C-alpha positions in Angstrom: -32.2 -32.3 0.0 -32.5 -29.3 -2.3 -29.8 -26.7 -2.1 -30.8 -23.3 -0.7 -29.1 -19.9 -0.5 -28.9 -20.4 3.3 -27.2 -23.7 2.9 -24.5 -22.2 0.6 -24.1 -19.2 3.0 -23.6 -21.5 6.0 -21.0 -23.5 4.1 -19.1 -20.4 3.1 -19.3 -19.2 6.7 -17.1 -22.1 7.7 -14.5 -21.2 5.1 -11.8 -18.7 6.1 -10.0 -16.4 3.6 -6.3 -17.2 4.4 -5.4 -13.6 3.6 -7.8 -11.8 5.9 -8.6 -14.5 8.6 -12.3 -13.8 8.0 -15.0 -16.0 6.5 -16.4 -15.0 3.1 -19.9 -14.3 4.6 -18.9 -12.1 7.5 -16.5 -10.1 5.3 -19.5 -9.7 2.8 -17.2 -11.0 0.0 -19.7 -13.6 -1.3 -22.3 -12.1 -3.5 -24.9 -13.0 -6.2 -25.3 -16.6 -5.1 -27.3 -18.5 -7.8 -28.5 -22.1 -7.5 -29.7 -24.4 -10.3 -30.4 -27.9 -9.0 -27.0 -29.1 -7.7 -25.1 -26.4 -9.6 -23.9 -23.2 -7.9 -22.5 -19.9 -9.2 -21.4 -16.9 -7.1 -19.2 -13.9 -7.1 -16.3 -13.3 -4.6 -15.6 -9.6 -4.4 -12.5 -8.8 -2.3 -11.8 -5.5 -0.7 -8.1 -5.7 -1.5 -6.1 -6.4 -4.7 -5.0 -10.0 -4.9 -4.2 -10.9 -8.5 -1.4 -13.3 -7.6 -3.6 -15.4 -5.2 -7.0 -15.2 -6.9 -6.6 -18.6 -8.6 -5.8 -20.2 -5.2 -8.9 -18.5 -3.6 -11.1 -19.6 -6.5 -9.9 -23.2 -6.1 -10.4 -23.0 -2.3 -14.0 -21.9 -2.6 -14.8 -24.4 -5.3 -13.4 -27.4 -3.4 -15.1 -26.3 -0.2 -18.5 -26.1 -1.7 -18.1 -29.4 -3.5 -17.0 -31.3 -0.4 -19.4 -29.7 2.1 -22.6 -28.8 0.2 -23.0 -31.7 -2.2 -22.6 -29.5 -5.2 -21.7 -31.1 -8.5 -20.6 -27.9 -10.3 -19.3 -24.6 -9.0 -18.7 -21.4 -11.0 -16.8 -18.8 -8.9 -16.2 -15.3 -10.4 -13.6 -13.6 -8.3 -12.4 -9.9 -8.4 -11.5 -6.9 -6.3 -13.3 -3.6 -5.5 -11.2 -1.0 -3.8 -13.2 1.8 -2.0 -12.2 5.0 -0.1 -11.7 4.7 3.6 -11.7 7.1 6.5 -8.9 9.6 7.1 -8.1 12.2 9.8 -11.0 14.2 11.0 -11.5 17.5 9.2 -9.4 16.6 6.2 -11.1 16.0 2.9 -10.2 13.3 0.4 -8.3 14.2 -2.7 -10.1 14.1 -6.1 -9.5 10.8 -7.9 -7.5 9.3 -5.0 -9.3 6.7 -2.8 -6.6 5.9 -0.3 -3.3 7.4 0.7 -0.5 5.2 2.2 2.4 7.1 3.9 5.7 5.3 4.1 7.9 6.7 6.8 11.1 6.0 8.8 12.6 7.7 11.8 16.0 7.8 10.2 17.6 7.7 6.8 19.4 4.7 5.2 16.9 2.0 6.2 15.6 1.4 2.7 12.3 3.4 2.9 12.4 4.7 -0.7 13.2 1.2 -2.0 10.3 -0.2 0.0 8.0 2.6 -1.2 8.6 2.0 -4.9 8.4 -1.8 -4.6 5.2 -1.4 -2.5 3.6 0.8 -5.2 4.6 -1.6 -7.9 3.4 -4.6 -5.9 0.0 -3.1 -5.4 -0.2 -2.4 -9.1 0.9 -6.0 -9.8 -1.9 -7.2 -7.6 -4.4 -5.4 -9.8 -4.8 -1.9 -8.2 -4.4 1.5 -9.9 -1.5 3.1 -8.1 0.3 6.4 -7.8 3.7 7.2 -6.1 4.5 10.7 -4.7 8.1 11.4 -3.9 7.8 13.7 -0.9 11.5 14.0 -0.2 12.0 17.5 -1.5 15.7 17.7 -0.5 16.7 14.3 -1.8 14.3 13.0 -4.4 15.2 9.4 -5.5 12.1 8.0 -7.2 12.9 9.4 -10.7 16.0 7.2 -10.8 14.4 4.3 -9.1 11.6 4.3 -11.6 13.9 5.0 -14.5 12.0 8.2 -15.6 13.5 11.3 -17.1 11.9 14.4 -18.6 9.3 16.9 -17.4 5.6 16.4 -16.6 3.2 17.9 -19.2 0.5 20.5 -18.4 -2.6 20.7 -20.6 -4.1 23.8 -18.8 -1.1 25.6 -17.5 -2.3 25.1 -13.9 -1.9 21.3 -13.2 0.5 18.6 -14.2 0.0 15.2 -15.7 1.7 12.5 -13.6 4.7 10.7 -15.1 4.2 7.0 -16.0 6.5 4.1 -15.4 5.9 0.3 -15.0 2.1 0.8 -14.9 2.0 3.4 -12.1 1.6 7.2 -12.0 4.4 9.2 -10.3 5.3 12.7 -9.3 8.5 14.1 -7.8 10.3 17.4 -7.4 13.1 15.6 -9.2 11.1 15.8 -12.4 11.0 19.6 -12.2 14.6 20.5 -11.3 18.0 19.5 -12.7 19.4 16.3 -11.1 22.4 18.2 -9.5 20.4 21.2 -8.2 20.3 21.4 -4.4 17.0 22.4 -2.9 18.2 25.1 -0.4 14.8 25.9 1.0 13.4 26.6 4.4 10.5 24.6 5.9 7.5 26.6 4.7 8.8 26.5 1.1 9.3 22.7 1.3 5.8 22.0 2.7 4.3 24.4 0.1 6.1 22.4 -2.6 4.8 19.1 -1.3 1.2 20.4 -1.3 1.6 21.6 -4.8 3.0 18.4 -6.0 0.2 16.5 -4.4 -2.8 18.7 -5.3 -1.6 20.1 -8.7 -1.0 16.6 -10.1 -4.0 15.3 -12.1 -4.0 11.8 -10.6 -6.1 9.4 -12.7 -8.6 7.4 -10.6 -6.1 5.9 -8.0 -7.0 3.1 -5.7 -3.9 3.9 -3.7 -1.4 6.8 -3.6 1.9 5.8 -1.9 3.8 8.8 -0.4 7.5 8.2 0.1 8.3 10.5 3.0 11.7 11.9 3.9 13.2 10.5 7.1 12.4 12.1 10.5 9.4 13.8 12.1 9.7 17.4 10.9 7.8 19.9 8.7 6.9 17.5 5.9 5.4 14.9 8.3 3.5 17.6 10.2 2.0 18.9 7.0 1.0 15.4 6.0 -0.7 14.8 9.3 -2.6 18.1 9.3 -3.5 18.8 5.7 -3.3 15.6 3.6 -5.9 12.8 3.9 -3.8 9.8 5.0 -5.6 6.4 5.3 -2.7 4.7 7.0 1.1 4.7 7.6 3.8 2.1 7.2 7.0 2.4 9.2 10.2 1.1 7.7 13.1 0.1 10.0 16.0 -2.2 10.3 16.6 -4.6 13.3 19.4 -2.4 14.6 18.6 -0.8 18.0 19.4 2.7 16.8 17.1 2.5 13.8 14.3 1.0 16.1 14.6 4.0 18.5 13.9 6.4 15.6 11.2 4.2 14.1 9.4 4.2 17.5 9.4 8.0 17.4 7.9 8.0 13.9 5.2 5.6 15.0 4.3 7.7 18.0 4.1 10.8 15.8 1.4 9.1 13.6 -0.5 7.9 16.7 -0.6 11.5 18.1 -2.2 12.8 14.9 -4.6 9.9 14.7 -3.2 8.3 11.5 -3.6 4.5 11.8 -0.4 2.4 11.6 -0.9 -0.3 8.9 2.2 -2.1 10.1 6.0 -2.3 10.1 8.4 -3.4 7.4 11.7 -4.7 8.7 14.4 -4.1 6.1 17.8 -5.7 6.0 16.5 -8.3 8.3 19.3 -10.7 7.3 22.3 -10.4 5.0 22.6 -12.9 2.2 26.2 -13.4 1.0 26.4 -13.0 -2.8 29.2 -15.6 -3.0 28.0 -18.5 -0.8 24.4 -17.6 0.0 25.1 -17.7 3.8 22.4 -15.8 5.7 23.3 -13.8 8.8 21.6 -11.3 11.1 24.3 -8.6 10.9 22.0 -5.9 12.3 20.5 -8.0 15.0 17.4 -10.2 15.1 13.8 -9.8 16.1 13.9 -6.0 16.5 10.9 -5.4 14.2 8.8 -8.2 15.8 9.5 -6.8 19.3 8.5 -3.3 18.2 5.3 -4.7 16.8 4.6 -6.5 20.1 5.3 -3.4 22.1 2.9 -1.2 20.1 0.4 -3.9 19.1 0.9 -3.4 15.4 1.5 -5.9 12.6 4.8 -6.9 11.1 3.9 -6.7 7.4 7.1 -8.4 6.3 10.9 -8.8 6.6 13.3 -8.2 3.7 16.9 -9.4 3.4 19.9 -7.2 2.7 20.4 -8.5 -0.8 22.6 -6.9 -3.4 20.1 -7.6 -6.2 17.5 -5.2 -4.5 20.0 -2.4 -4.7 21.2 -3.1 -8.2 17.7 -3.5 -9.6 16.4 -0.3 -8.0 19.5 1.8 -9.0 18.9 0.6 -12.6 15.4 1.9 -12.7 13.7 -1.5 -12.6 12.9 -2.4 -9.0 12.7 -6.0 -7.9 8.9 -6.4 -8.4 9.3 -5.4 -12.0 12.8 -6.9 -12.7 12.2 -10.4 -11.2 8.4 -10.5 -10.6 8.4 -14.2 -9.6 11.4 -14.1 -7.2 11.2 -14.8 -3.5 11.9 -11.1 -2.7 9.2 -9.8 -5.1 6.7 -12.2 -3.5 7.6 -10.7 -0.1 6.8 -7.2 -1.4 3.5 -8.5 -2.9 2.6 -10.1 0.5 3.4 -6.8 2.3 1.2 -4.9 -0.3 -1.7 -7.4 0.3 -1.4 -7.2 4.1 -1.4 -3.3 4.0 -4.4 -3.3 1.6 -6.3 -5.7 3.8 -5.7 -3.5 6.8 -7.1 -0.6 4.8 -10.1 -2.7 3.7 -10.9 -3.5 7.3 -10.9 0.2 8.3 -14.0 2.4 8.4 -15.3 3.6 5.1 -15.3 7.2 4.0 -18.9 8.5 3.9 -18.1 12.2 3.3 -19.3 12.0 -0.3 -22.8 10.8 0.8 -23.5 13.9 2.8 -24.8 17.0 0.9 -23.0 20.3 1.1 -24.8 22.7 3.3 -24.9 26.2 1.9 -26.1 29.1 4.1 -27.3 32.1 2.1 -29.5 35.2 2.6 -32.9 35.1 1.0 
């Protein structure tokens, strides 16, 4: 029986992408199916960056078609296409930024900035174009975490070029003030500085902009919710009951302002002894999973309290860059893929397809 396009589609409909849980036809990933006798070629276009698992997906599709469709030869071209997705109503997208991911925590000291920088680097490692905005005006930490010094350049005297490190674009108030200068500012000045850092930076064609928020639910978070187009938020917590209490408040804040929760990252899930390798739940166990169950959100990943994460980040070479093939780096990459898949499954942004309506006297 001759192969047909419908035959190939039916076979692909029975194959589930292990990353998304959807088949390649329903997700509209399979494109440009070409049949020549018993030879088949097709494109798989993913809506999320997945460089580290593309070879596995390619092999999965190839073997499935060979075993279920009687195909002798399969050519699978696989890649990603990241598009802009819906944000809060009444807030316009930023120029050259497709999606914004806010990383938040209810309290300090839970590893939010470490998670933010490794998330940004993991998205870039998976093939996306990524920016990182340090929104902690009082305590900027990303310049040290990225190992960047110096001042951003301006070509027009009005905007700033983002700083570059490890393949991502970055901006922080820490690039504009001396390292030991305290920011003794009231709320309106802080929120104004955040908006300037965001809008006056000439981001270059970003698939994702990760915003590292300060802890809490104050002025910065309110400005973000009301004026900045956020595609989704990630909540960082530890398993400790006190940290979870504050994380729940942060989650509820985003829900109130209609910003989707992409998921929760549980940091310091276990402690790994640097001497013997013994693993122990020193901050409690299962807190993040229980919070996810209570609020019907995803647990994106759990990370250990490991001295190497702290040492690598303090040195300006975070784990994803320093040890890209390590177990911990792979956890960060899995978190990045899961967050990107949640965004890919969200509604698309159609604002650019509608014409501007101008009312004028004639």
